[in-house]
C-alpha positions in Angstrom: -32.3 -37.7 -45.2 -30.2 -39.6 -42.6 -27.5 -36.9 -42.7 -30.0 -34.1 -42.1 -31.5 -36.0 -39.1 -28.0 -36.6 -37.7 -27.1 -32.9 -38.0 -30.3 -31.9 -36.3 -29.8 -34.4 -33.5 -26.2 -33.2 -33.1 -27.3 -29.5 -33.0 -30.0 -30.2 -30.5 -27.5 -32.1 -28.3 -25.1 -29.2 -28.4 -27.8 -26.7 -27.4 -28.9 -29.0 -24.6 -25.3 -29.3 -23.4 -24.9 -25.5 -23.5 -28.0 -25.0 -21.4 -26.8 -27.5 -18.9 -23.4 -25.9 -18.7 -25.0 -22.4 -18.3 -27.3 -23.8 -15.6 -24.3 -25.4 -13.8 -22.3 -22.1 -13.9 -25.3 -20.1 -12.8 -25.7 -22.5 -9.9 -22.1 -22.2 -8.9 -22.3 -18.4 -9.1 -25.4 -18.3 -7.1 -23.8 -20.6 -4.5 -20.8 -18.3 -4.3 -23.0 -15.2 -4.0 -25.0 -17.0 -1.2 -21.8 -17.9 0.7 -20.4 -14.4 0.3 -23.7 -12.8 1.4 -24.0 -15.1 4.4 -20.4 -14.3 5.4 -21.1 -10.5 5.3 -24.3 -11.0 7.2 -22.5 -13.1 9.8 -19.9 -10.4 10.3 -22.7 -7.8 10.7 -24.5 -9.9 13.3 -21.3 -10.5 15.2 -20.5 -6.8 15.2 -24.0 -5.9 16.5 -23.7 -8.7 19.2 -20.3 -7.3 20.3 -21.6 -3.8 20.5 -24.4 -5.0 22.9 -22.1 -7.2 24.9 -19.3 -4.7 25.6 -19.5 -3.2 29.0 -19.3 0.4 27.8 -20.3 3.4 30.0 -23.9 4.6 29.3 -22.5 8.0 28.3 -20.8 6.5 25.2 -22.8 5.6 22.1 -22.4 1.8 21.9 -22.3 1.3 18.1 -20.0 4.2 17.3 -17.6 3.3 20.2 -17.5 -0.3 19.0 -16.7 0.8 15.5 -13.7 2.8 16.8 -12.5 0.0 19.1 -12.8 -2.7 16.5 -11.0 -0.6 14.0 -8.1 0.1 16.4 -7.8 -3.5 17.5 -8.0 -5.1 14.0 -5.4 -2.7 12.6 -3.2 -3.2 15.6 -3.4 -7.0 15.3 -3.5 -7.6 11.5 -1.8 -4.6 9.8 0.8 -3.2 12.2 3.0 -6.3 12.2 3.2 -6.2 8.4 3.9 -2.5 8.4 6.8 -3.0 10.9 8.1 -5.8 8.7 8.0 -3.6 5.6 9.6 -0.7 7.5 12.5 -2.9 8.6 13.1 -4.0 5.0 12.9 -0.4 3.8 15.5 0.6 6.5 17.9 -2.1 5.4 17.5 -1.0 1.8 18.2 2.6 2.7 21.0 2.2 5.1 22.7 -1.0 4.0 22.1 -1.5 0.3 22.3 2.1 -0.9 25.7 2.9 0.7 27.2 -0.4 -0.5 26.0 0.4 -4.0 27.5 3.8 -3.9 30.8 2.4 -2.7 30.9 -0.2 -5.5 30.4 2.4 -8.3 34.2 3.1 -8.8 35.1 -0.6 -8.8 32.3 -1.4 -11.3 33.4 1.4 -13.5 37.0 0.2 -13.5 35.9 -3.3 -14.2 33.8 -2.2 -17.2 36.6 -0.2 -18.7 39.0 -3.2 -18.3 36.4 -5.5 -19.9 36.0 -3.1 -22.8 39.7 -2.9 -23.3 40.0 -6.7 -23.2 37.1 -7.0 -25.7 39.0 -4.6 -28.1 36.2 -2.0 -28.1 37.0 0.9 -30.5 35.2 4.2 -30.9 35.4 7.9 -30.3 35.0 9.5 -26.8 31.2 9.7 -27.0 30.9 6.0 -28.1 33.1 4.9 -25.2 31.1 6.9 -22.7 27.8 5.6 -24.0 29.0 2.0 -24.0 30.6 2.2 -20.6 27.4 3.8 -19.2 25.3 1.0 -20.6 27.6 -1.7 -19.2 27.9 0.1 -15.8 24.1 0.3 -15.5 23.8 -3.4 -16.3 26.4 -4.3 -13.7 24.9 -2.1 -11.1 21.5 -3.6 -11.7 23.0 -7.1 -11.0 24.8 -5.8 -8.0 21.7 -4.2 -6.6 19.7 -7.4 -7.0 22.5 -9.3 -5.2 22.4 -6.9 -2.3 18.6 -6.9 -2.0 18.8 -10.7 -1.8 21.7 -10.6 0.7 19.9 -8.2 3.0 16.4 -9.6 2.4 14.9 -6.3 1.3 13.6 -6.7 -2.2 11.5 -3.6 -2.9 8.4 -5.3 -4.5 7.3 -7.3 -1.4 8.2 -4.3 0.8 6.0 -2.0 -1.2 3.1 -4.5 -1.8 2.8 -6.2 1.6 1.1 -3.4 3.6 -1.7 -2.6 1.2 -2.3 -6.2 0.3 -2.8 -7.1 4.0 -4.9 -4.0 4.7 -7.2 -4.3 1.7 -9.2 -7.4 2.7 -9.8 -6.1 6.2 -10.8 -2.7 4.9 -13.2 -4.0 2.3 -14.7 -6.7 4.6 -15.4 -4.3 7.5 -16.8 -1.7 5.2 -19.2 -4.2 3.6 -20.2 -5.6 7.0 -21.1 -2.0 8.2 -22.9 -1.3 5.0 -25.0 -4.4 5.5 -25.7 -3.4 9.1 -26.8 0.0 7.9 -29.6 -1.3 5.6 -33.1 -0.4 6.7 -34.5 -1.4 9.1 -31.3 -0.9 11.2 -30.5 -0.3 14.8 -28.1 2.3 13.6 -31.0 4.7 12.9 -31.4 5.1 16.7 -27.9 6.4 17.3 -26.2 9.7 16.4 -22.5 10.6 16.7 -20.9 14.0 16.4 -22.3 15.6 13.2 -24.1 12.4 12.3 -27.8 12.4 12.9 -27.9 8.6 12.2 -25.3 6.0 11.7 -27.4 4.6 8.8 -27.2 7.8 6.8 -24.4 10.0 5.4 -23.2 13.0 7.4 -25.5 15.9 6.3 -22.7 18.4 7.0 -20.0 16.5 5.2 -17.7 17.1 8.1 -16.5 13.5 8.5 -15.7 13.1 4.8 -13.7 16.3 4.8 -11.8 15.2 7.9 -11.1 11.9 6.1 -9.6 13.7 3.2 -7.5 16.0 5.4 -6.1 13.1 7.4 -5.3 11.2 4.2 -3.5 14.3 2.8 -1.6 14.8 6.1 -0.4 11.2 5.8 1.0 12.0 2.4 2.6 15.3 3.2 4.1 14.4 6.5 6.1 11.5 5.0 9.0 14.0 4.6 9.1 15.1 8.2 11.5 12.4 9.5 13.8 12.0 6.4 17.5 11.9 7.3 20.0 14.4 6.1 21.6 11.8 3.8 18.2 11.0 2.2 17.5 14.7 1.6 20.9 15.2 0.1 20.4 12.2 -2.2 17.0 13.5 -3.3 18.6 16.9 -4.2 21.1 15.0 -6.3 18.4 13.0 -8.0 16.4 16.2 -8.7 19.5 17.9 -10.2 20.2 14.8 -12.4 16.5 14.7 -13.5 16.6 18.4 -14.4 19.8 17.9 -16.4 18.3 15.0 -18.4 15.1 16.9 -19.1 17.2 19.9 -20.3 18.7 17.6 -22.8 15.2 16.6 -24.1 15.1 13.2 -22.4 11.9 11.8 -20.9 12.3 11.0 -17.3 9.7 9.1 -15.2 9.7 9.8 -11.5 7.7 6.9 -9.8 7.9 8.5 -6.4 6.4 11.8 -7.6 3.7 10.0 -9.5 2.7 8.0 -6.4 2.6 11.2 -4.3 0.4 13.0 -6.8 -1.9 10.0 -7.0 -2.2 9.9 -3.3 -3.1 13.6 -3.2 -5.8 13.0 -5.8 -7.0 10.0 -3.7 -7.4 12.4 -0.8 -10.0 14.4 -2.8 -11.6 11.3 -4.2 -12.1 9.8 -0.7 -14.1 12.9 0.3 -16.4 12.5 -2.6 -16.9 8.7 -2.0 -17.3 9.1 1.8 -19.9 11.8 1.4 -22.4 9.2 0.0 -21.8 6.2 2.3 -23.6 5.5 5.6 -22.3 7.3 8.8 -21.1 4.0 10.2 -18.7 3.6 7.3 -17.6 7.2 7.6 -16.7 6.6 11.3 -14.7 3.5 10.3 -12.8 5.2 7.5 -11.9 8.3 9.6 -10.8 6.1 12.5 -8.7 3.8 10.2 -7.1 6.8 8.4 -6.3 8.5 11.8 -4.8 5.2 13.1 -2.7 5.0 9.9 -1.5 8.6 10.3 -0.4 8.0 13.9 1.2 4.7 13.0 3.2 6.4 10.2 4.4 9.1 12.5 5.5 6.6 15.1 7.2 4.3 12.6 8.9 7.2 10.8 10.1 8.6 14.2 11.4 5.2 15.2 13.1 4.8 11.8 14.8 8.2 12.1 16.1 7.5 15.6 17.4 4.1 14.5 19.1 5.6 11.5 20.7 8.3 13.7 22.1 5.7 16.1 23.4 3.6 13.3 25.2 6.5 11.6 26.7 7.5 15.0 27.9 4.0 15.7 29.7 4.0 12.3 31.3 7.4 12.8 32.8 6.5 16.2 36.2 4.9 15.7 36.8 1.6 17.5 38.7 1.7 20.8 42.2 0.3 20.7 42.9 -2.3 23.4 45.7 -1.5 25.8 49.0 -3.4 25.2 
């Protein structure tokens, strides 16, 4: 009888502890949701106050103009520095690391053959080629890591930094504008271009289509400023890929996969933008246009810098007079 009573008491205690724990977690979740909601509401209120306070000409729609200005300023301050930082790292990888890797291939190959000879490796021609290729690939991987560290241009931070820094800003402003568009909203009283109201989607779907085209242009124009050496290297890679596929080998091309994904994203953005409020559509189109212009400027600057660098290497040093 005592054992049954003890078990019942223990079971009741566990249920009570579970209820207390659930209540505690629910309270923390509710507190987090409250803080998040209040933050978004605060951003919305700050934006509306800014739109009223800006000394804009009466001919300009205040809220639409403020969205465009805020987008340009925030991207210029918070995202452009990281994009320039990543572009500099990519330039060093392209013009410093890659040439040094190419120059080290013959030396690495001789070193591998010497090591195989010292190790007493035996086998037919195919076995020697397979083993040497395996060892050369391992040595080149080590050499590439050393050069990335030496020139401070590891590809992972270079690739991830721009989107990671842009995402919080993009999501935060989108949610703030979405909150400001909830009825009743002052956005109902303003129209812009094909938008009859900033609180409702574009009935003509013009802005979503413009968004998709700008996103696609950003993807396709990436090749406009490629240097001759880069294009030549891409041709060699394409030829090497075709040869491997002809042998029945599976070849993964990350760059082509990324480009295809971005093209699909261009279509997806049209579908998503078609159902969001007009204020968000203006923000997304402005942000995408800013990104396109930024890419053109950085690519042009990168091409000019590469051209000057290659010219400086091709000019022989002047001999001093005796």
